[in-house]
LOFI-418480 format. One record per residue (C-alpha): residue number from 1; residue in one letter; x, y, z. Coordinates in Angstrom, 3 decimals, decimal comma. Each point is the difference from the previous one (the first is absolute). Layout:
N
semar lodo X Y Z
NUM a X Y Z;
...
***
This chain:
407
semar lodo X Y Z
1 m -142,974 -106,009 -22,841;
2 g -3,165 -0,552 -1,643;
3 i -2,346 2,009 -1,352;
4 n -2,609 1,344 2,465;
5 k -3,393 -1,595 -0,744;
6 a -1,690 1,113 3,322;
7 r -1,926 2,808 -1,829;
8 g -1,295 -2,021 -2,964;
9 a 1,100 -0,852 -3,570;
10 l 3,108 1,243 0,017;
11 g -0,998 2,829 2,187;
12 f -2,638 1,850 -2,516;
13 i -2,793 0,528 3,034;
14 r -1,238 3,134 -1,633;
15 m -3,302 0,719 -1,094;
16 a -0,179 0,690 -3,864;
17 g 0,789 3,460 -0,353;
18 l 0,184 0,969 3,704;
19 g 3,247 0,423 1,080;
20 l 0,683 -0,121 4,017;
21 a 2,757 2,900 0,191;
22 t -0,310 3,338 -0,619;
23 g 0,047 2,533 2,100;
24 l 1,780 11,084 2,060;
25 v -2,043 1,026 2,161;
26 l -1,938 2,321 -2,338;
27 s -2,578 2,591 0,475;
28 a -1,536 -0,977 -3,285;
29 c 0,840 -1,484 -3,535;
30 s 0,883 2,897 -2,102;
31 p 1,456 -0,582 -3,376;
32 g 1,938 2,539 -1,609;
33 g -1,391 3,834 -0,175;
34 f -3,391 -1,069 1,151;
35 d -1,845 2,097 2,551;
36 f -1,649 -2,233 2,817;
37 g -1,993 2,742 1,570;
38 p -3,506 -0,166 1,417;
39 s -2,988 -1,167 -2,133;
40 t -1,810 1,892 -2,119;
41 r -3,188 -1,279 0,656;
42 g -2,287 2,655 -1,631;
43 g 1,496 -0,403 -3,560;
44 g 2,836 -0,324 -2,040;
45 g 1,752 -3,410 -0,947;
46 g -2,320 -2,650 -0,953;
47 p -3,796 0,076 -1,063;
48 d -3,132 0,816 2,220;
49 l -0,537 -3,358 2,085;
50 g -3,855 0,565 0,031;
51 p -2,287 -2,582 2,135;
52 q 2,160 -2,818 1,421;
53 t -0,519 -3,271 0,744;
54 v 1,231 -0,859 3,603;
55 m 2,887 -2,116 -0,099;
56 t -0,254 -3,710 1,975;
57 g 2,408 -1,201 2,474;
58 k 2,152 1,511 2,484;
59 t 1,155 3,672 -1,079;
60 l 2,349 2,165 0,638;
61 g 0,352 3,832 -0,282;
62 s -2,833 2,431 -1,293;
63 g 1,322 1,450 -3,157;
64 p -2,268 0,244 -2,876;
65 v 2,081 -2,112 -2,421;
66 k -0,710 -3,843 0,468;
67 v 2,868 -2,355 -0,090;
68 a -0,349 -4,032 0,665;
69 l 2,794 -1,866 1,981;
70 l -0,306 -3,682 -1,050;
71 l 1,572 -2,348 2,338;
72 p -0,347 -3,616 1,048;
73 l -1,702 -0,221 3,355;
74 s -1,487 -3,358 0,454;
75 g -0,112 -3,574 -1,538;
76 d 4,248 -0,511 0,443;
77 a 1,139 0,478 3,524;
78 n 3,657 1,008 -1,115;
79 l -0,979 2,151 -2,725;
80 a -3,204 1,373 2,250;
81 a 3,001 1,512 2,270;
82 v 1,799 1,541 -2,684;
83 g -3,208 1,968 -1,139;
84 t -1,290 0,896 3,589;
85 s 3,752 1,499 0,622;
86 m 0,087 2,039 -3,086;
87 a -3,867 1,334 0,819;
88 n 1,275 0,723 3,187;
89 s 2,900 2,043 -1,730;
90 a -2,436 1,950 -2,227;
91 e -1,821 0,851 3,036;
92 l 3,126 1,661 1,568;
93 a 0,551 1,656 -3,288;
94 m -3,407 1,704 -0,211;
95 a 0,575 0,689 4,017;
96 f 3,114 1,954 -1,290;
97 v -1,655 2,074 -2,705;
98 q -3,064 1,009 2,278;
99 s 2,402 1,273 2,760;
100 n 1,948 1,743 -2,495;
101 p -1,296 3,642 -1,334;
102 n 2,201 0,130 -2,753;
103 l -1,358 -3,157 -1,543;
104 g -3,677 0,043 -0,460;
105 d -2,378 -2,897 0,361;
106 n -0,718 -0,183 -3,790;
107 i -1,105 -3,836 -0,124;
108 t -2,086 -2,671 1,553;
109 v 1,446 -3,324 0,304;
110 a -2,214 -3,166 -0,247;
111 i 1,862 -3,157 0,993;
112 k -1,494 -3,005 -1,467;
113 d 0,632 -3,803 0,463;
114 t 1,065 -1,945 -3,026;
115 g 0,691 -3,161 1,891;
116 p 2,844 -2,279 -1,332;
117 t -1,558 -0,002 -3,753;
118 a 0,067 1,682 -3,219;
119 a -3,756 -0,257 -0,207;
120 g -0,177 1,808 3,317;
121 a 2,240 2,758 -1,259;
122 a -2,033 0,547 -2,987;
123 a -3,292 0,086 1,989;
124 a 1,637 2,570 2,215;
125 a 0,862 2,062 -3,108;
126 t -3,100 0,057 -1,131;
127 q -1,553 0,939 3,138;
128 a 2,498 2,931 -0,037;
129 v -0,539 0,933 -3,487;
130 n -3,830 -0,137 0,530;
131 e 0,074 1,842 3,136;
132 g 2,117 2,939 -1,983;
133 a 3,723 -0,481 1,091;
134 s 2,624 2,107 -1,987;
135 l 2,642 -2,398 0,611;
136 i 0,619 -3,170 1,536;
137 l 2,862 -1,065 2,110;
138 g 0,926 -3,808 0,265;
139 p -0,289 -2,598 -0,260;
140 l 2,613 -2,047 1,197;
141 r 0,827 -3,277 -1,491;
142 a 0,492 0,102 -4,154;
143 d -2,799 -1,907 -1,011;
144 q -2,127 2,667 2,140;
145 v 1,904 2,517 -1,467;
146 t -1,211 -1,082 -3,514;
147 a -3,603 -0,463 0,757;
148 a -0,499 3,106 1,635;
149 g 1,974 1,627 -2,872;
150 q -2,397 -1,287 -2,770;
151 v -2,974 1,490 2,147;
152 a 1,790 3,563 0,193;
153 k 1,072 0,191 -3,509;
154 s -3,612 -0,585 -0,990;
155 a -0,925 3,081 2,122;
156 g 2,844 1,981 -1,145;
157 i 1,630 0,306 3,452;
158 s 3,758 -0,973 1,353;
159 v 0,872 -2,743 2,372;
160 i 2,716 0,370 2,120;
161 g 1,022 -3,694 1,238;
162 f 2,555 -1,575 2,470;
163 s 1,114 -3,109 -1,939;
164 n 3,441 -0,285 -0,596;
165 n -0,497 -2,043 -3,027;
166 s 0,894 2,822 -3,270;
167 g -1,841 -2,623 -2,166;
168 v -3,359 1,326 0,815;
169 a 0,910 3,754 -0,174;
170 s -1,400 2,106 -2,930;
171 p -1,044 3,472 -0,926;
172 g -2,451 0,916 2,714;
173 v 1,133 -3,032 2,189;
174 y 3,058 1,572 1,959;
175 l 1,723 -2,341 2,469;
176 l 1,143 1,734 3,407;
177 n 2,246 -2,610 0,847;
178 v 3,921 -0,582 -0,366;
179 l 0,091 -2,030 -2,966;
180 p 2,663 -2,488 -0,940;
181 e 1,327 2,143 -3,158;
182 s 0,656 2,510 2,512;
183 e 1,424 -2,076 2,584;
184 v 2,500 -1,787 -2,449;
185 k 0,775 3,200 -1,872;
186 r 1,155 2,135 2,999;
187 s 2,035 -3,086 1,411;
188 m 2,054 -0,620 -3,221;
189 s 0,474 3,769 -0,233;
190 y 1,630 -0,312 2,933;
191 a 2,070 -2,866 -0,664;
192 r 1,253 1,768 -2,982;
193 k 1,061 3,065 2,001;
194 l 1,975 -2,473 2,316;
195 g 1,765 -1,242 -3,192;
196 k -1,914 -3,404 -0,347;
197 r -0,113 -0,762 -3,802;
198 a -0,280 -3,823 -0,057;
199 i -3,352 -0,807 1,284;
200 a -2,210 -3,126 -0,025;
201 g -3,264 -0,888 1,373;
202 i -1,248 -3,181 1,686;
203 f -3,785 -0,267 -0,157;
204 p -2,585 -2,936 1,477;
205 t -2,270 -1,030 -2,473;
206 t -2,896 1,422 1,739;
207 d -2,674 3,014 -0,760;
208 f 2,249 2,336 1,873;
209 g 3,073 -1,461 -1,357;
210 r -1,298 0,237 -3,785;
211 i -0,928 3,674 1,172;
212 q 3,264 0,957 1,445;
213 e 2,023 -1,391 -2,660;
214 g -2,147 1,861 -2,873;
215 a 0,823 3,132 2,223;
216 f 3,419 -0,549 0,237;
217 r 0,549 -0,347 -3,830;
218 q -1,855 3,456 -0,932;
219 a 2,065 1,616 2,675;
220 m 3,244 -1,153 -1,068;
221 s -1,566 0,975 -3,396;
222 e -0,652 3,512 0,664;
223 l 2,839 0,247 2,117;
224 g 2,280 -0,911 -3,088;
225 m 1,537 -2,972 1,803;
226 n 0,256 -3,495 -0,984;
227 a -0,908 -3,235 2,586;
228 v 3,095 -2,423 -0,409;
229 a -2,561 -2,807 1,151;
230 i -3,268 -0,903 0,868;
231 y -1,045 -3,038 2,064;
232 n -3,091 -1,485 0,670;
233 f -0,771 -2,922 2,520;
234 k -3,255 -1,780 1,546;
235 s 1,287 -2,511 2,315;
236 e 3,064 -0,037 2,785;
237 a 2,169 -2,689 -2,569;
238 e -0,538 2,883 -2,756;
239 a 0,609 3,202 2,545;
240 r 3,449 -2,373 1,087;
241 a 1,012 -0,553 -3,685;
242 v -0,135 3,713 -1,084;
243 i 2,165 0,559 3,045;
244 t 2,530 -2,129 -0,975;
245 e -0,014 1,174 -3,517;
246 v 0,053 3,686 1,062;
247 i 3,001 -0,336 2,939;
248 p 2,670 -0,477 -2,966;
249 l -1,240 3,130 -1,798;
250 l 0,421 1,585 3,406;
251 q 3,527 -1,012 0,919;
252 a 1,036 1,050 -3,526;
253 g -1,683 3,643 0,218;
254 r -2,272 -0,432 -2,856;
255 i -2,702 0,605 2,300;
256 d 0,221 2,716 2,571;
257 t -3,610 0,376 1,089;
258 l -2,973 -2,559 0,640;
259 f -3,600 1,265 0,064;
260 i -1,794 -2,716 2,372;
261 p -3,304 1,819 0,590;
262 d -2,127 -2,868 1,251;
263 r -0,564 0,754 3,615;
264 a -0,424 -3,661 0,990;
265 t 2,703 -1,476 -1,735;
266 a 2,624 2,775 0,215;
267 p 1,311 -1,385 3,277;
268 s 0,511 -3,346 -1,470;
269 l 1,880 1,327 -2,796;
270 a 2,409 2,072 1,794;
271 n 0,839 -2,663 2,393;
272 l 0,608 -2,613 -2,846;
273 l 2,458 2,723 -1,715;
274 q 1,844 -0,019 3,319;
275 e -0,049 -3,560 -0,203;
276 g 1,635 0,337 -2,875;
277 g 2,377 1,948 1,115;
278 i -1,069 3,768 -0,990;
279 t 0,629 1,591 2,753;
280 p -2,870 3,030 1,021;
281 g 0,755 3,167 -1,522;
282 s 2,352 -1,508 -2,916;
283 v -2,849 -0,088 -2,201;
284 q -3,043 2,888 0,359;
285 l -3,145 -1,745 0,835;
286 v -2,952 2,260 -1,430;
287 g -3,352 -0,881 1,363;
288 s -3,744 1,469 -0,577;
289 g -2,214 2,269 1,990;
290 d -1,426 -3,192 1,407;
291 w 3,021 -0,344 2,573;
292 n -0,929 3,062 1,661;
293 n -0,594 -0,652 3,990;
294 d 0,245 -3,768 -0,604;
295 p 1,703 -1,472 2,813;
296 a 1,286 -3,207 -1,674;
297 i 1,772 2,479 -2,196;
298 y 1,588 2,030 2,570;
299 n 0,996 -3,091 2,041;
300 t 1,751 -1,490 -3,121;
301 t 3,635 -0,009 0,987;
302 s 1,213 -0,699 -3,746;
303 l -2,397 3,005 -1,190;
304 a 2,058 2,797 1,800;
305 g 1,068 2,507 -2,168;
306 a -3,222 -0,623 -2,762;
307 i -1,958 2,920 -1,025;
308 f -3,834 0,731 -0,979;
309 p -2,075 2,582 -0,854;
310 a -2,586 1,146 2,428;
311 p -2,531 3,480 0,388;
312 d 0,536 2,662 2,644;
313 a -0,483 -1,685 3,652;
314 a -0,873 3,332 1,425;
315 g -3,443 0,047 -1,322;
316 l -0,298 -3,554 1,260;
317 n 0,925 0,614 3,525;
318 a -1,575 3,231 0,529;
319 l -3,307 -1,700 -1,299;
320 t 0,555 -2,785 2,436;
321 t 0,176 2,151 3,203;
322 e -3,298 1,621 -0,917;
323 y -1,809 -2,947 -0,581;
324 q 1,334 -1,820 2,753;
325 a -1,036 3,037 1,956;
326 k -3,774 -0,330 -1,361;
327 f -0,366 -3,820 -0,833;
328 g 2,348 -1,198 2,459;
329 t 2,070 -2,124 -2,448;
330 a 2,398 0,396 -2,903;
331 p -1,285 0,595 -3,298;
332 h 0,686 -2,147 -3,040;
333 a 2,557 1,371 -2,208;
334 f -2,496 0,723 -2,823;
335 g -1,475 2,536 2,545;
336 t 2,281 2,934 -1,614;
337 l -1,665 -0,823 -3,628;
338 a -3,613 0,230 1,283;
339 y 1,064 2,997 2,045;
340 t 1,767 1,691 -2,834;
341 a -2,802 -0,574 -2,384;
342 t -2,427 1,426 2,248;
343 i 2,041 3,401 0,374;
344 l 0,575 -0,255 -3,870;
345 a -3,731 -0,432 -1,167;
346 n -0,619 2,911 2,811;
347 a 2,380 2,501 -1,924;
348 r -2,243 2,904 -1,162;
349 t 1,844 0,717 -3,522;
350 l -0,827 -3,955 -0,846;
351 a -3,134 -0,432 2,050;
352 n -1,680 3,272 -2,126;
353 s 1,384 -0,118 -3,108;
354 t -1,745 -0,399 -3,104;
355 p -0,875 -2,792 -0,783;
356 r 0,815 -1,297 3,887;
357 y 3,443 -1,529 0,456;
358 d 1,242 1,081 -3,501;
359 r 2,456 -2,501 -1,126;
360 s 2,421 2,518 -1,465;
361 l -0,007 1,416 3,940;
362 l 0,555 -3,616 1,445;
363 t 2,586 -0,943 -2,512;
364 a 1,894 3,448 0,944;
365 p 3,797 -0,752 -0,849;
366 a 0,995 1,422 3,458;
367 g -2,204 -2,409 1,735;
368 f -0,937 -0,163 3,443;
369 n 1,213 0,002 3,658;
370 g -1,441 -2,758 2,110;
371 r 0,251 -2,236 3,066;
372 d 3,009 -1,942 -1,834;
373 g 1,573 2,812 -1,577;
374 v -0,039 1,844 -3,607;
375 f -2,332 -2,246 -2,675;
376 r -1,473 0,617 -3,196;
377 f -2,242 -1,305 -2,458;
378 l 0,864 -0,922 -3,182;
379 p -2,598 0,335 -3,270;
380 d -0,443 -3,705 -0,020;
381 g -1,138 -0,450 3,490;
382 r 3,545 -1,066 1,645;
383 s 1,418 1,897 2,865;
384 e 3,714 0,766 0,372;
385 f 1,384 0,655 3,747;
386 a 3,001 1,383 1,278;
387 l 1,343 -2,903 1,766;
388 s 2,967 0,112 2,684;
389 i 2,697 -3,024 -0,107;
390 r 0,422 -1,768 3,130;
391 q 2,725 -2,497 1,165;
392 v -0,369 -2,850 2,131;
393 t 1,917 -0,384 3,341;
394 i -0,279 -2,538 2,431;
395 g -3,257 0,232 1,610;
396 g -1,476 2,987 -2,419;
397 s 0,965 2,502 -2,323;
398 s 1,394 3,000 -0,680;
399 v -0,325 2,920 -2,490;
400 a 2,427 -0,354 -3,055;
401 e -1,060 2,916 -1,955;
402 e -3,266 2,437 0,693;
403 a -2,874 -0,011 -2,185;
404 p -0,174 3,032 -2,247;
405 k -1,998 2,689 0,810;
406 k -0,890 0,432 -3,912;
407 l -0,608 -2,900 -2,698;
***
């Protein structure tokens, strides 16, 4: 069976820095030991706000601390649909805050349209800074996070962006998304727990493939594991050649695990292995979080038994129920990120710290509990998530190992 070309050149159809798969019904995001009680509006935590410029754009909440939520709401229909879903999810988060007397309405969130460009993100960030924002949530794409981060750093405020491209993270520019490094480290740790030691990776020569290969190398190094081999391909012919080279090593037991993270080409690679005499289950196949909820993955019989990392599904399931009740449709999976970011920004200890959203508090090692489970920000801006391991079953997937309750 040939490599599936229906989803673009070697299946790399994702926008740069924007993964399309991510996704605990919690009362709040709460870092270890933090007090998330009602707002202390009259004093304590943070400077006197004084006269303030009114924030433009649709606003959520009525608290004294200003926060901007930068999302693509125009210019590209697909991107705007994601942005709109995230804005709606933030609205649900603030409605939850306002209905819960134990939290307190500490922030006003102004939603600002970035459009699809970095210039649009920079303009929206500049407007937010000029209106007195103490924190910027978003934007979505990697290039937009970089642009908004430059503006925010000049103003001395932090950004919590939604890109999954760890290359745009830096101190003060934090990424609230599941990053490839977290995914691969989690899945390779689980493979090691299964007793797997002879691991090889197969990557397309695309931006996504290069990112995944780098994450694979890093994870193997951090875990003290050695990669038996790393293969690359940029065409169907090269993919077939790689599989031809790999099969004898699998049959000889010199490789017991294959990391094939690319969602679009994984079914074809698995089928090529089966055509070459490798029966499903005789080698441990490992995918990426990008596999989560993908019908093509779930309906490929040769991928049965393959594992991949994923966020806790309970948060997205709960958000979906609430979202459908209000908006009449299902949210994009990134809605959980916007929901979590909004609750996090409203946290009294963060919003009223001095300075507001102090970096030492944002990067507390105990982390936070969000819609996608436990996570924390690292000082370099990257994030780590406590991920579950799922196993492909015909027509779906099941939990092979639950996400840990703490990092």
